[in-house]
N, C-alpha and C positions, 0 to 999 in steps of 0.2 A: 449465759453459758454458750459454748460453741454449738451444742446440740439444739439450741432454741433459736429458730429463725426470727426475723423481725415480724413476719406475718403471724407466726405462732404466738409470739409475745402479745401482739395486738388482740388476737383471738382470745387469749387467756384473760386479758384485762376486760374485754367485752363480756366474756362468760361470767366473770365476777360481778359486773354491773347487772347483767340480765338475771342471774339467779337471785341476787339480792332484791331486785325489783319484784320478781315473782313471789319471793318469800314474804315481802312486806305487803304486796297488793292482794295476794290470794290466801294469806295465812298458811302457806305451805313452806316447810323447811327447805331452804335452798342448798344445804350442805351436800345432800345425796345427789341432787341434780348437778351440782358443780362437779362432784366426783365423776359422774357419768360422762360429762363433757370433757373434763381434763384427761380422762383415760384414753381419749383419742388423740391427745396433743402431747402428752408427756411419756417418757419411759416409765415402766412400772415401778422401778426402784426410786424414782423421783416423785412419783404421783402422790403417795401418802404423806411424805414430809412437807411438800409444798402446799397441799390441800390443808394440812394441819395448821400451818402458820397463818394462812389466809383466814381460816375459821377462828383462830385465836384472836386476831384483830377484831373480827366481827362480833364475837361473843363478849370480848372485854368491854367494848364501848356500849353494848346493849346492857350489860350488868352495871356498868358505871352510871348510866342514866337513872337506874332504879336501885341505887346502893342501899338505901334505908329499908327497902322491902325484901331484901334477901333473907331467907331462912338460915341464919348463920350456924345453927346447931347441926345442920345437915352437911356442911361443907367439909369439916375436918375428917370424919370417918370415910367419906367418899374420896377425899384427896389421898389419904393413906392407902386406900385400896388402889388408887390410880398409880401410885409409886411402884408398887409391886407388879401390877398388871402391865404397865408400860415396859418395865425392864424385861419381863418374861416374853411379852410380844415382840420386843425389839430383838431379843436373842434368837427368836424363831425367824423373824422377817429377813434378817441379813443372811440367813442360810437357806432360805426357801427359793427354789428355782423359779425363774420369771414366769414360766408357763403355769405353774401351780398357783402362783400369786394372782395371775389374771383370772384363773378359774374360781379361786376363792372370792375375789372381789365380785365376780359375776353372780355367784351363788348368794352372796350377801345382798346384792341389789335385788335379785329375785325375791328373797325373803322380805325385804322392805316393802315390796309391792304386794305380794300375795300372803305374807305371814301375818300372824296376829300376836302382839306382845301382851302377855298377862300383866296385870297390875302387881307391883312389888311393894312390900311394906318397908317403911322407913328404917326399921331396925336392921335391915340387910344391906345398908348403904356401903359398908366396907367391902363386902363381897361383890356388890354391884360395881363399885369403883374398879375393882380388880378385873372383873369379867368384861366390862365395857371398854376399859383401856386396852386390854389384851386384844379384843376384836378390832378396836380402832387402829392399833399399831399395824395390824395385818391387812385390814380391809378398808380403812378410811373413815367414812362418815358414821357417827354414832348418835347424832342428835335425835333421830327418830326413836331410838331405844330409850334415851334419857327423858324424852317427852312423856313416855308411858310411865317411867319411874316417878317423875315429879307429879304426874297426874294422880298417882296413888297416894301422894302426901296430902292431897286435898287442901291446897293453899288457895288464897284469893287469886283472881286472874293476874293482877299486877305482881304479886309475890311469886306466882308460878313462872312468869316470864323472867323475872329478876333472878330467881334461884336457879332456873335452868341455864341462864346465861353465865352465872357465876360458876356452876359446876363444869360446864363445857369449857370455860376459860381455863380453869385449873387443869382439866384433863388434856386440852390441847397444848398448854404450856409445858406440862410434864412430858407429853409425847414429843414435842419439838426438841426439848433439851435432851431427851433420850436418844433421838435420832442423831443429834450432834455428837453425843458421847460415843455412839457406835460408828461415827466416821462420816456422816453425811455433811457436806459443806453447803451451808446456806449463803455464804458470802457472795458467790457469783450471781445468785438469784435475787440479792437484796433490792436492787432498784425495781425489778419486776414485781416482787412481793409488795413493796410499798405502793406501787401503782395499782395493784389488784385490790389492796385493802382500801385505798382511797376511792376507787371506782365502786367498791362494794358499799361504802358509805353513801355515795351519790345514788346508787340504785335503791337503797333502803329509803332515803329521803323522798325520792321521786315516787317510789312505790306506795308510800303512805299517803301521798297526795292523791293518788289514783286508786285508793283502796277499793277492791272489788267486793261488793256485797252480794252480787248476783253472778251466777255463772261459775261458781267455785267448782262444781261438779265437772264442768267442761275443762277447767284447768287441770283437775286431778287426772282425768282420762288422758289428756294430751301428755302430761308429764309422766304418767305411768307408762305410756307407750314409748316415750323417749328413753326411759330407764330400761325397759325390756330390750329395746333395740341395742342400747349400749352394752347390756349384759351379753346378748347374743354375739355382738362384735368381739367382745373380750374372749368368749369361749372359742370362737372361730380362730382368732389370732393365736390363742394358746395351743389349739389343736394343730395348726399349721406349723408352729414352732416345734411341737413334739414329734 
């Protein structure tokens, strides 16, 4: 697109690779970190749709690799909730002033760093799908919320990863389709999105080769610092706009 320079495109591809590497190497979800980086590179109205498509590709292939281990009974109620949550969130997002959208994303990032997500029982999956999708349409990353939900399902480690990947795949798929219905054009971003998804695969592959078993606390502190700084930048940008 005209608003994306060649340098910005290269930085976005590099961010996809870097956050995928961090996620695989340090067992830290890269979706929120990617959101923080992309918030400095993309217009607010493009940020959430683009982030969603890249995360769709990442989660789809993660789920595909462990297809037989997915807890299938959990997918349908969650997906139904996602349908209603995405439509509701999309209706709000397209009418929300840019400054308020920035502040909302910043608060969401702060909560991811300092908040505590309670465990949620499996029987509430339809409501969870609605709530998580609504928040994701407005503020982007929701993987850290879903990690807590899937943890409460008490699955085996392999099934946990597979089920989380499947749920996030459906959630990001519905989110991307909803943004398209509400008028966001992905076509001009297509080559960039493909490049970001591919670089994400490379980052994941390399990250697994350099799996970090020590120093994860160090990674957490550094990444939390990055997230807080990104949130503060969003708030400053929103206040100057207002």
